[in-house]
MARBA-3410 file (N, C-alpha, C, O; in Angstrom, 1 decimal):
212
0.9,-1.2,0.0,0.1,-0.1,0.0,0.8,1.2,0.0,1.9,1.2,0.5 ~ 0.4,2.3,-0.4,1.0,3.6,-0.6,1.1,4.2,0.9,0.2,4.2,1.7 ~ 2.4,4.8,1.1,2.4,5.5,2.5,1.4,6.8,2.6,1.1,7.2,1.5 ~ 1.1,7.3,3.6,0.2,8.4,3.8,0.8,9.6,3.1,0.1,10.5,2.6 ~ 2.2,9.8,3.2,2.8,11.1,2.6,2.5,11.0,1.1,2.3,12.1,0.6
2.5,9.9,0.5,2.2,9.9,-1.1,0.8,10.3,-1.3,0.5,10.9,-2.3 ~ -0.2,9.8,-0.4,-1.6,10.3,-0.6,-1.7,11.8,-0.4,-2.4,12.5,-1.2 ~ -1.0,12.3,0.5,-1.0,13.8,0.9,-0.4,14.6,-0.2,-1.1,15.6,-0.6 ~ 0.7,14.3,-0.8,1.3,15.3,-1.8,1.3,14.7,-3.2,1.8,15.4,-4.2 ~ 0.7,13.6,-3.3,0.5,13.0,-4.7,1.8,12.9,-5.6,1.8,13.0,-6.8
3.0,12.7,-4.9,4.2,12.6,-5.6,4.3,11.4,-6.5,5.0,11.5,-7.5 ~ 3.6,10.4,-6.1,3.6,9.1,-6.9,2.3,8.8,-7.5,2.1,7.7,-7.9 ~ 1.4,9.7,-7.6,0.1,9.5,-8.1,0.1,9.0,-9.6,0.5,9.6,-10.5 ~ -0.5,7.9,-9.6,-0.7,7.2,-11.1,0.7,7.1,-11.8,0.8,7.1,-13.0 ~ 1.7,6.9,-11.0,3.0,6.6,-11.7,3.2,5.1,-11.9,2.8,4.3,-11.1
3.8,4.8,-13.0,3.9,3.2,-13.2,5.4,3.0,-13.9,6.0,3.9,-14.4 ~ 5.8,1.8,-13.7,7.0,1.4,-14.3,6.6,0.6,-15.4,5.9,-0.4,-15.3 ~ 7.2,1.1,-16.6,6.8,0.4,-18.0,8.1,-0.1,-18.7,9.2,0.4,-18.5 ~ 7.9,-1.0,-19.5,9.1,-1.5,-20.2,8.7,-1.3,-21.7,7.5,-1.5,-22.1 ~ 9.7,-1.0,-22.6,9.4,-0.8,-24.1,8.9,-2.2,-24.6,9.4,-3.2,-24.1
7.9,-2.2,-25.4,7.4,-3.4,-26.2,8.4,-3.9,-27.2,8.6,-3.2,-28.2 ~ 9.1,-5.0,-27.0,10.0,-5.6,-27.9,9.5,-6.8,-28.6,8.8,-7.6,-27.9 ~ 9.8,-7.0,-29.9,9.3,-8.2,-30.5,10.3,-9.3,-30.3,11.5,-9.1,-30.3 ~ 9.8,-10.5,-30.2,10.7,-11.7,-30.0,11.2,-12.2,-31.3,11.9,-13.2,-31.4 ~ 10.7,-11.5,-32.4,11.2,-12.1,-33.8,11.8,-11.0,-34.5,11.6,-10.9,-35.7
12.6,-10.0,-33.9,13.1,-8.8,-34.6,14.0,-9.3,-35.8,14.1,-8.6,-36.8 ~ 14.6,-10.5,-35.8,15.5,-10.8,-36.9,14.8,-11.6,-38.0,15.5,-12.0,-38.9 ~ 13.5,-11.8,-37.9,12.8,-12.6,-38.9,12.2,-11.7,-39.9,11.5,-10.7,-39.6 ~ 12.4,-12.0,-41.1,11.8,-11.2,-42.3,10.4,-11.6,-42.5,10.2,-12.7,-43.0 ~ 9.5,-10.8,-42.3,8.0,-11.0,-42.4,7.4,-10.1,-43.5,6.1,-9.9,-43.6
8.3,-9.5,-44.4,7.7,-8.6,-45.4,6.6,-9.2,-46.2,5.7,-8.4,-46.6 ~ 6.7,-10.6,-46.6,5.6,-11.1,-47.4,4.3,-11.1,-46.7,3.3,-10.6,-47.3 ~ 4.2,-11.5,-45.4,3.0,-11.5,-44.6,2.4,-10.1,-44.4,1.2,-9.8,-44.3 ~ 3.5,-9.2,-44.2,3.0,-7.8,-44.1,2.4,-7.2,-45.3,1.5,-6.5,-45.1 ~ 2.9,-7.6,-46.4,2.4,-7.2,-47.6,1.0,-7.7,-47.9,0.1,-7.0,-48.3
0.9,-9.0,-47.5,-0.4,-9.6,-47.7,-1.5,-9.0,-47.0,-2.6,-8.9,-47.5 ~ -1.1,-8.7,-45.6,-2.1,-8.1,-44.8,-2.4,-6.8,-45.2,-3.5,-6.4,-45.0 ~ -1.4,-5.9,-45.7,-1.8,-4.6,-46.2,-2.7,-4.7,-47.3,-3.6,-3.8,-47.4 ~ -2.6,-5.6,-48.3,-3.4,-5.8,-49.4,-4.9,-6.2,-49.0,-5.8,-5.8,-49.6 ~ -5.0,-7.0,-47.9,-6.4,-7.3,-47.3,-7.0,-6.0,-46.8,-8.2,-5.8,-47.0
-6.2,-5.2,-46.2,-6.8,-4.0,-45.6,-7.3,-3.0,-46.8,-8.3,-2.4,-46.7 ~ -6.4,-3.0,-47.9,-6.8,-2.1,-49.0,-8.0,-2.8,-49.7,-8.8,-2.0,-50.2 ~ -8.1,-4.0,-49.7,-9.3,-4.7,-50.3,-10.6,-4.3,-49.6,-11.7,-4.1,-50.2 ~ -10.5,-4.2,-48.2,-11.6,-3.8,-47.4,-12.1,-2.3,-47.8,-13.2,-1.9,-47.8 ~ -11.0,-1.5,-47.9,-11.3,0.0,-48.2,-12.0,0.0,-49.5,-13.1,0.7,-49.6
-11.6,-0.7,-50.6,-12.1,-0.6,-51.9,-13.6,-1.1,-51.9,-14.5,-0.4,-52.5 ~ -13.8,-2.3,-51.2,-15.2,-2.7,-51.1,-16.0,-1.8,-50.4,-17.2,-1.6,-50.8 ~ -15.6,-1.2,-49.3,-16.4,-0.2,-48.6,-16.7,0.8,-49.4,-17.9,1.2,-49.4 ~ -15.8,1.5,-50.3,-16.1,2.5,-51.2,-17.0,2.0,-52.3,-18.0,2.7,-52.6 ~ -16.9,0.9,-52.8,-17.8,0.3,-53.8,-19.3,0.3,-53.4,-20.2,0.6,-54.1
-19.3,-0.2,-52.1,-20.7,-0.3,-51.6,-21.2,0.9,-50.8,-22.2,0.9,-50.2 ~ -20.4,2.1,-50.9,-20.8,3.3,-50.2,-21.2,3.0,-48.8,-22.3,3.5,-48.4 ~ -20.5,2.3,-48.0,-20.8,2.0,-46.6,-20.9,3.3,-45.9,-20.1,4.2,-46.1 ~ -21.9,3.4,-45.0,-22.1,4.8,-44.3,-20.9,5.2,-43.4,-20.6,6.4,-43.2 ~ -20.3,4.2,-42.8,-19.1,4.4,-42.0,-17.9,3.5,-42.7,-17.9,2.3,-42.7
-17.0,4.3,-43.3,-15.9,3.6,-44.0,-14.7,4.4,-43.9,-14.7,5.6,-43.5 ~ -13.6,3.8,-44.4,-12.3,4.4,-44.6,-12.3,5.2,-45.9,-13.1,4.8,-46.8 ~ -11.4,6.3,-46.0,-11.4,7.0,-47.4,-10.2,6.4,-48.2,-9.2,5.9,-47.7 ~ -10.5,6.4,-49.4,-9.5,5.8,-50.4,-8.1,6.4,-50.4,-7.2,5.8,-50.9 ~ -8.0,7.8,-49.9,-6.7,8.3,-49.8,-5.8,7.6,-48.8,-4.6,8.0,-48.8
-6.2,6.8,-48.0,-5.4,6.0,-47.0,-4.6,5.0,-47.9,-3.5,4.8,-47.5 ~ -5.1,4.5,-48.9,-4.5,3.3,-49.6,-3.1,3.4,-49.8,-2.4,2.4,-49.5 ~ -2.5,4.5,-50.3,-1.1,4.7,-50.6,-0.2,4.8,-49.3,1.0,4.9,-49.4 ~ -0.8,4.8,-48.2,-0.1,5.1,-47.0,0.0,3.9,-46.0,0.5,4.0,-44.9 ~ -0.6,2.9,-46.5,-0.7,1.7,-45.5,0.4,0.9,-45.5,1.1,0.5,-46.5
0.7,0.4,-44.3,1.8,-0.7,-44.2,1.5,-1.4,-42.9,1.0,-0.9,-42.0 ~ 1.9,-2.8,-42.9,1.8,-3.6,-41.9,3.2,-4.0,-41.3,3.3,-5.0,-40.6 ~ 4.2,-3.1,-41.5,5.5,-3.3,-41.0,5.6,-3.1,-39.4,4.7,-2.6,-38.8 ~ 6.6,-3.4,-38.9,6.9,-3.1,-37.5,6.8,-1.7,-37.1,7.2,-0.8,-37.9 ~ 6.4,-1.3,-35.9,6.5,0.0,-35.6,5.2,0.9,-35.7,4.2,0.5,-36.3
5.3,2.1,-35.0,4.0,2.9,-34.9,3.5,3.3,-36.3,2.3,3.5,-36.4 ~ 4.3,3.4,-37.2,3.7,3.9,-38.6,3.3,2.6,-39.5,2.9,2.7,-40.6 ~ 3.3,1.4,-38.9,3.1,0.2,-39.6,1.8,-0.4,-39.1,0.7,0.1,-39.2 ~ 2.0,-1.6,-38.5,0.8,-2.4,-38.0,0.1,-1.7,-36.9,-1.1,-1.8,-36.8 ~ 0.8,-1.1,-36.0,0.1,-0.3,-35.0,-0.8,0.8,-35.5,-1.9,1.1,-34.9
-0.4,1.5,-36.5,-1.2,2.5,-37.2,-2.4,1.7,-37.8,-3.5,2.2,-37.6 ~ -2.3,0.6,-38.4,-3.5,-0.1,-38.9,-4.4,-0.4,-37.8,-5.6,-0.3,-38.0 ~ -3.9,-0.8,-36.7,-4.7,-1.2,-35.6,-5.5,0.0,-35.1,-6.7,-0.1,-34.9 ~ -4.9,1.1,-35.0,-5.5,2.3,-34.5,-6.6,2.8,-35.5,-7.6,3.3,-35.1 ~ -6.3,2.7,-36.8,-7.4,2.9,-37.8,-8.6,2.0,-37.7,-9.7,2.4,-37.8
-8.3,0.7,-37.4,-9.4,-0.2,-37.5,-10.3,0.0,-36.1,-11.5,-0.1,-36.1 ~ -9.5,0.3,-35.0,-10.3,0.6,-33.7,-11.1,1.9,-34.0,-12.2,2.0,-33.5 ~ -10.7,2.9,-34.7,-11.4,4.1,-35.0,-12.7,3.9,-35.8,-13.8,4.4,-35.5 ~ -12.5,2.9,-36.8,-13.7,2.5,-37.5,-14.8,1.9,-36.7,-15.9,2.2,-36.9 ~ -14.3,1.0,-35.8,-15.3,0.4,-35.0,-15.9,1.2,-34.0,-17.1,1.0,-33.7
-15.2,2.2,-33.5,-15.8,3.2,-32.5,-16.9,4.1,-33.3,-18.0,4.4,-32.8 ~ -16.5,4.5,-34.5,-17.4,5.4,-35.3,-18.7,4.6,-35.6,-19.8,5.1,-35.7 ~ -18.6,3.2,-35.8,-19.7,2.5,-36.1,-20.6,2.4,-34.9,-21.9,2.3,-35.1 ~ -20.1,2.4,-33.8,-20.9,2.4,-32.5,-21.6,3.6,-32.4,-22.8,3.7,-32.2 ~ -20.9,4.7,-32.7,-21.5,6.1,-32.6,-22.6,6.1,-33.6,-23.7,6.6,-33.3
-22.4,5.6,-34.8,-23.4,5.6,-35.8,-24.7,4.9,-35.4,-25.8,5.4,-35.6 ~ -24.5,3.7,-34.7,-25.5,2.9,-34.2,-26.4,3.7,-33.1,-27.6,3.7,-33.0 ~ -25.7,4.5,-32.3,-26.4,5.3,-31.3,-27.2,6.3,-32.0,-28.4,6.5,-31.6 ~ -26.7,6.9,-33.1,-27.5,7.9,-33.8,-28.6,7.4,-34.5,-29.7,7.9,-34.5 ~ -28.4,6.1,-35.0,-29.5,5.4,-35.6,-30.7,5.2,-34.7,-31.9,5.6,-34.9
-30.3,4.7,-33.5,-31.4,4.5,-32.4,-32.1,5.8,-32.1,-33.3,5.8,-31.9 ~ -31.4,6.9,-31.9,-31.9,8.2,-31.6,-32.8,8.7,-32.6,-33.9,9.1,-32.3 ~ -32.5,8.6,-34.0,-33.4,9.0,-35.1,-34.5,8.1,-35.1,-35.6,8.6,-35.5 ~ -34.5,6.7,-34.8,-35.7,6.0,-34.9,-36.6,6.3,-33.8,-37.8,6.3,-34.1 ~ -36.2,6.6,-32.6,-37.0,7.0,-31.4,-37.7,8.3,-31.8,-38.9,8.4,-31.7
-37.0,9.3,-32.3,-37.5,10.6,-32.7,-38.6,10.4,-33.8,-39.6,11.0,-33.8 ~ -38.3,9.6,-34.8,-39.4,9.2,-35.7,-40.6,8.7,-35.2,-41.7,9.1,-35.6 ~ -40.5,7.9,-34.2,-41.6,7.2,-33.5,-42.4,8.4,-32.9,-43.6,8.6,-33.1 ~ -41.6,9.2,-32.2,-42.3,10.3,-31.4,-42.9,11.4,-32.2,-44.0,11.9,-32.0 ~ -42.2,11.7,-33.4,-42.8,12.6,-34.3,-44.1,12.1,-35.0,-45.0,12.9,-35.2
-44.2,10.9,-35.3,-45.3,10.2,-35.9,-46.6,10.4,-34.8,-47.7,10.9,-35.1 ~ -46.2,10.0,-33.5,-47.2,10.0,-32.5,-47.8,11.4,-32.3,-49.0,11.5,-32.2 ~ -47.0,12.4,-32.2,-47.3,13.7,-32.0,-48.0,14.2,-33.0,-49.0,14.9,-32.8 ~ -47.6,13.9,-34.3,-48.4,14.4,-35.5,-49.9,13.8,-35.5,-50.8,14.5,-35.8 ~ -50.0,12.7,-35.0,-51.3,12.1,-34.9,-52.1,12.7,-33.9,-53.3,12.6,-33.9
-51.5,13.5,-32.8,-52.1,14.1,-31.8,-52.3,15.6,-32.2,-52.9,16.3,-31.4 ~ -51.8,16.0,-33.3,-51.8,17.4,-33.7,-50.9,18.2,-33.2,-51.2,19.4,-33.1 ~ -49.7,17.7,-32.9,-48.6,18.4,-32.3,-47.3,18.2,-33.2,-47.3,17.3,-34.0 ~ -46.3,18.9,-32.9,-45.0,18.6,-33.6,-43.9,18.7,-32.6,-44.1,19.2,-31.5 ~ -42.7,18.1,-33.1,-41.5,18.1,-32.3,-40.9,19.5,-31.9,-40.1,19.7,-30.9
-41.4,20.5,-32.7,-40.8,21.9,-32.7,-41.3,22.6,-31.2,-40.7,23.4,-30.6 ~ -42.5,22.0,-30.9,-43.0,22.5,-29.6,-42.4,21.9,-28.5,-41.9,20.8,-28.6 ~ -42.3,22.5,-27.4,-41.8,21.9,-26.2,-43.0,21.2,-25.5,-43.8,21.7,-24.8 ~ -42.9,19.8,-25.8,-43.9,18.9,-25.3,-43.2,17.9,-24.5,-42.2,17.3,-24.8 ~ -43.8,17.7,-23.3,-43.4,16.5,-22.5,-44.1,15.4,-22.6,-45.3,15.4,-22.4
-43.5,14.2,-22.9,-44.3,13.1,-23.2,-43.8,12.0,-22.2,-42.7,11.6,-22.2 ~ -44.7,11.5,-21.3,-44.5,10.5,-20.5,-44.5,9.1,-21.1,-45.5,8.8,-21.8 ~ -43.5,8.3,-20.8,-43.5,7.0,-21.5,-44.8,6.2,-21.3,-45.4,5.7,-22.2 ~ -45.3,6.2,-19.9,-46.4,5.4,-19.7,-47.7,5.9,-20.3,-48.6,5.1,-20.3 ~ -47.7,7.1,-20.8,-48.8,7.7,-21.3,-49.0,7.3,-22.9,-50.0,7.6,-23.6
-47.9,6.8,-23.4,-47.8,6.4,-24.8,-48.7,5.1,-25.1,-48.9,4.3,-24.2 ~ -49.3,4.9,-26.3,-50.0,3.9,-26.6,-49.1,2.6,-26.5,-47.9,2.6,-26.5 ~ -49.9,1.5,-26.3,-49.2,0.1,-26.1,-48.1,-0.2,-27.2,-47.0,-0.5,-27.0 ~ -48.7,0.1,-28.5,-47.9,-0.3,-29.7,-46.6,0.5,-29.7,-45.5,0.0,-30.0 ~ -46.7,1.8,-29.4,-45.5,2.7,-29.5,-44.6,2.3,-28.3,-43.4,2.4,-28.5
-45.0,2.0,-27.1,-44.2,1.6,-26.0,-43.4,0.2,-26.4,-42.3,0.0,-26.1 ~ -44.1,-0.6,-27.0,-43.6,-1.9,-27.5,-42.5,-1.7,-28.5,-41.4,-2.4,-28.4 ~ -42.7,-0.8,-29.3,-41.7,-0.5,-30.5,-40.5,0.1,-29.8,-39.3,-0.2,-30.1 ~ -40.7,1.0,-28.9,-39.5,1.7,-28.1,-38.6,0.6,-27.5,-37.4,0.5,-27.6 ~ -39.3,-0.3,-26.7,-38.6,-1.5,-26.1,-37.9,-2.2,-27.0,-36.7,-2.6,-26.8
-38.5,-2.6,-28.1,-37.8,-3.4,-29.1,-36.7,-2.8,-29.7,-35.6,-3.4,-29.8 ~ -36.7,-1.6,-30.0,-35.5,-0.8,-30.4,-34.4,-0.8,-29.5,-33.2,-1.0,-29.8 ~ -34.8,-0.5,-28.2,-33.7,-0.4,-27.2,-33.1,-1.7,-26.9,-31.9,-1.7,-26.5 ~ -33.8,-2.8,-27.0,-33.3,-4.2,-26.8,-32.4,-4.6,-27.9,-31.3,-5.2,-27.6 ~ -32.7,-4.3,-29.1,-32.0,-4.5,-30.3,-30.7,-3.8,-30.3,-29.7,-4.4,-30.7
-30.7,-2.5,-30.0,-29.6,-1.7,-29.7,-28.5,-2.2,-28.6,-27.3,-2.2,-28.8 ~ -29.2,-2.7,-27.5,-28.3,-3.2,-26.4,-27.6,-4.4,-26.9,-26.4,-4.6,-26.6 ~ -28.3,-5.3,-27.6,-27.7,-6.6,-28.0,-26.6,-6.2,-29.1,-25.5,-6.8,-29.1 ~ -26.8,-5.3,-30.0,-25.8,-5.2,-31.0,-24.7,-4.3,-30.4,-23.6,-4.6,-30.7 ~ -24.9,-3.4,-29.6,-23.8,-2.6,-29.0,-22.9,-3.4,-28.1,-21.7,-3.1,-28.0
-23.5,-4.4,-27.5,-22.5,-5.1,-26.6,-21.4,-5.8,-27.4,-20.3,-5.8,-26.9 ~ -21.8,-6.4,-28.6,-21.0,-7.0,-29.5,-19.9,-6.0,-30.1,-18.7,-6.3,-30.2 ~ -20.5,-4.9,-30.5,-19.6,-3.7,-31.0,-18.6,-3.2,-30.0,-17.5,-2.9,-30.4 ~ -19.1,-3.1,-28.7,-18.2,-2.6,-27.7,-17.0,-3.6,-27.6,-15.8,-3.3,-27.6 ~ -17.4,-4.8,-27.4,-16.4,-5.9,-27.2,-15.4,-5.9,-28.3,-14.2,-6.0,-28.1
-16.0,-5.7,-29.5,-15.0,-5.7,-30.8,-14.1,-4.5,-30.7,-13.0,-4.6,-31.3 ~ -14.4,-3.4,-30.0,-13.4,-2.3,-30.0,-12.3,-2.5,-28.8,-11.4,-1.8,-28.8 ~ -12.6,-3.5,-28.0,-11.7,-3.7,-26.9,-10.8,-4.9,-26.9,-9.6,-4.9,-27.2 ~ -11.5,-6.0,-26.7,-10.7,-7.3,-26.4,-9.7,-7.7,-27.5,-8.6,-8.2,-27.2 ~ -10.1,-7.7,-28.8,-9.1,-8.1,-29.8,-7.8,-7.3,-29.7,-6.7,-7.8,-30.0
-8.0,-6.0,-29.3,-6.8,-5.1,-29.2,-6.0,-5.4,-28.1,-4.8,-5.3,-28.1 ~ -6.6,-5.9,-27.0,-5.8,-6.4,-25.7,-5.0,-7.6,-26.1,-3.9,-7.7,-25.7 ~ -5.6,-8.5,-26.9,-4.9,-9.7,-27.4,-3.7,-9.3,-28.3,-2.6,-9.9,-28.2 ~ -3.9,-8.3,-29.1,-2.8,-7.7,-30.0,-1.6,-7.2,-29.2,-0.5,-7.4,-29.6 ~ -2.1,-6.5,-28.1,-0.9,-6.0,-27.3,-0.1,-7.1,-26.5,1.1,-7.0,-26.2
-0.8,-8.1,-26.2,-0.2,-9.2,-25.4,0.6,-10.1,-26.2,1.4,-10.9,-25.7 ~ 0.5,-10.0,-27.6,1.4,-10.8,-28.5,2.9,-10.5,-28.3,3.3,-9.3,-28.2 ~ 3.7,-11.5,-28.2,5.1,-11.4,-27.9,6.0,-11.2,-29.1,7.2,-10.8,-29.0 ~ 5.3,-11.5,-30.4,6.1,-11.3,-31.7,5.3,-10.5,-32.6,4.1,-10.4,-32.5 ~ 5.9,-9.9,-33.7,5.3,-9.4,-34.7,4.5,-10.2,-35.5,3.4,-9.9,-36.0
5.1,-11.5,-35.7,4.4,-12.6,-36.5,2.9,-12.8,-35.9,1.9,-12.9,-36.5 ~ 3.1,-13.0,-34.6,1.7,-13.2,-33.9,0.7,-12.1,-34.0,-0.5,-12.4,-34.1 ~ 1.2,-10.9,-34.0,0.3,-9.7,-34.2,-0.3,-9.8,-35.5,-1.5,-9.5,-35.6 ~ 0.5,-10.1,-36.6,0.0,-10.2,-37.9,-1.1,-11.2,-38.0,-2.1,-10.9,-38.7 ~ -1.0,-12.3,-37.4,-2.0,-13.4,-37.4,-3.2,-12.9,-36.8,-4.3,-13.0,-37.4
-3.2,-12.3,-35.5,-4.3,-11.8,-34.8,-5.0,-10.7,-35.6,-6.2,-10.7,-35.8 ~ -4.2,-9.8,-36.0,-4.9,-8.7,-36.7,-5.6,-9.2,-38.1,-6.6,-8.7,-38.5 ~ -5.0,-10.2,-38.7,-5.6,-10.8,-39.9,-6.9,-11.5,-39.5,-7.8,-11.5,-40.3 ~ -7.0,-12.1,-38.3,-8.2,-12.7,-37.8,-9.2,-11.6,-37.6,-10.4,-11.8,-37.8 ~ -8.8,-10.4,-37.1,-9.8,-9.3,-36.8,-10.4,-8.8,-38.1,-11.5,-8.3,-38.0
-9.6,-8.9,-39.3,-10.2,-8.4,-40.5,-11.2,-9.4,-41.1,-12.0,-9.0,-42.0 ~ -11.2,-10.7,-40.8,-11.9,-11.7,-41.5,-13.4,-11.4,-41.5,-14.0,-11.5,-42.6 ~ -14.0,-11.1,-40.4,-15.5,-10.9,-40.5,-15.9,-9.8,-41.4,-16.9,-9.9,-42.2 ~ -15.1,-8.7,-41.4,-15.5,-7.5,-42.3,-15.3,-7.9,-43.8,-16.1,-7.6,-44.6 ~ -14.2,-8.7,-44.0,-14.0,-9.1,-45.4,-15.1,-10.0,-45.9,-15.6,-9.8,-47.0
-15.6,-10.9,-45.0,-16.7,-11.8,-45.5,-18.0,-11.0,-45.6,-18.7,-11.2,-46.6 ~ -18.3,-10.0,-44.7,-19.5,-9.3,-44.8,-19.5,-8.5,-46.1,-20.5,-8.5,-46.8 ~ -18.4,-7.8,-46.4,-18.4,-7.0,-47.5,-18.4,-7.9,-48.9,-19.1,-7.7,-49.8 ~ -17.6,-9.0,-48.9,-17.6,-9.8,-50.1,-19.0,-10.3,-50.4,-19.5,-10.4,-51.5 ~ -19.8,-10.7,-49.2,-21.2,-11.2,-49.6,-22.1,-10.1,-50.1,-22.9,-10.3,-51.0
-21.9,-8.8,-49.5,-22.7,-7.6,-50.2,-22.3,-7.3,-51.5,-23.1,-6.8,-52.2 ~ -21.0,-7.6,-52.0,-20.6,-7.1,-53.3,-21.1,-8.2,-54.2,-21.5,-7.9,-55.3 ~ -21.2,-9.5,-53.8,-21.6,-10.5,-54.6,-23.2,-10.4,-54.8,-23.7,-10.5,-55.9 ~ -23.8,-10.1,-53.7,-25.2,-9.7,-53.8,-25.6,-8.6,-54.8,-26.6,-8.6,-55.6 ~ -24.7,-7.6,-54.6,-24.9,-6.3,-55.6,-24.8,-6.6,-57.0,-25.5,-6.1,-57.8
-23.7,-7.5,-57.3,-23.4,-7.9,-58.7,-24.5,-8.8,-59.1,-25.0,-8.7,-60.2 ~ -25.0,-9.7,-58.3,-26.1,-10.6,-58.8,-27.3,-9.8,-59.2,-27.9,-10.0,-60.3 ~ -27.7,-8.8,-58.4,-28.9,-8.0,-58.7,-28.6,-7.1,-59.9,-29.5,-7.1,-60.8 ~ -27.4,-6.4,-60.0,-27.1,-5.6,-61.1,-27.0,-6.5,-62.5,-27.2,-6.0,-63.6 ~ -26.5,-7.8,-62.2,-26.5,-8.6,-63.5,-27.8,-9.0,-63.9,-28.0,-9.1,-65.1
-28.8,-9.2,-63.1,-30.1,-9.6,-63.4,-30.7,-8.3,-64.2,-31.3,-8.4,-65.3 ~ -30.4,-7.1,-63.6,-31.0,-5.9,-64.3,-30.6,-5.8,-65.7,-31.3,-5.5,-66.6 ~ -29.2,-6.1,-65.9,-28.7,-5.9,-67.3,-29.2,-6.9,-68.1,-29.5,-6.7,-69.3 ~ -29.4,-8.2,-67.6,-29.9,-9.4,-68.5,-31.3,-9.0,-68.9,-31.7,-9.2,-70.1 ~ -32.1,-8.4,-67.9,-33.5,-8.1,-68.3,-33.6,-7.0,-69.3,-34.4,-7.0,-70.1
-32.6,-6.1,-69.1,-32.6,-4.9,-70.1,-32.2,-5.3,-71.4,-32.7,-4.7,-72.4 ~ -31.3,-6.3,-71.6,-30.9,-6.8,-72.9,-31.8,-7.6,-73.6,-32.0,-7.6,-74.8 ~ -32.5,-8.5,-72.7,-33.8,-9.3,-73.1,-34.9,-8.3,-73.7,-35.5,-8.6,-74.8 ~ -35.1,-7.2,-73.1,-36.1,-6.2,-73.5,-35.8,-5.8,-74.9,-36.7,-5.6,-75.8 ~ -34.5,-5.6,-75.2,-34.1,-4.9,-76.5,-34.5,-6.0,-77.7,-34.9,-5.5,-78.7
-34.4,-7.2,-77.5,-34.6,-8.2,-78.4,-36.1,-8.6,-78.6,-36.6,-9.0,-79.6 ~ -36.8,-8.4,-77.6,-38.3,-8.7,-77.6,-39.1,-7.8,-78.4,-38.9,-6.6,-78.3 ~ -40.1,-8.3,-79.1,-40.9,-7.4,-79.9,-41.8,-6.5,-79.0,-42.0,-6.8,-77.8 ~ -42.2,-5.3,-79.5,-43.0,-4.4,-78.7,-44.2,-4.9,-78.3,-44.8,-5.7,-79.2 ~ -44.8,-4.7,-77.1,-46.0,-5.1,-76.7,-47.1,-4.3,-77.4,-47.0,-3.1,-77.6
-48.1,-5.0,-77.7,-49.3,-4.4,-78.5,-50.6,-4.7,-77.6,-50.7,-5.7,-76.9 ~ -51.4,-3.7,-77.8,-52.7,-3.9,-76.9,-53.6,-4.5,-77.8,-54.8,-4.8,-77.4
END
């Protein structure tokens, strides 16, 4: 325990002894794996752009990415990835807020009022269907946000605990997998529907005109 003098003058308040993080594989050439990981990250950026994801990286990052050792390499990628996840969580909060406001706006409009007026609405005074929808939205948000919060924390703890750069490359690669699969599925679905639209359009060109 800290002596009373320390508590009084705060001379050692929140001080800690730390050691520099050193890789156990400093002499190993991992440039091929680093390049592969960078390309995967770039692929995610391109697919996010193609799909116009609401929360995404900007394409101007592509030429600056590296998974090499050090703060400007893999650790920078990890920081960018964590920022993306945190921004998605904020977007989910805004989505919940907008949906709740939409419910209230619709309810007040039916009552002949609007959101511009200073109106106090007690939850218990709302119709049962409105209350039920409020509860559903909040429950869905809680379930989704727990997973999103966990994703912004625990994988990065594991990343820091790795003793070698090679291990970190593997862990970070696993962190990208879910996003890669999600985006690839959306791109495939988009291509499928756009392909059907093109086929229908080309079929229509060869078909005789309809007559009444």
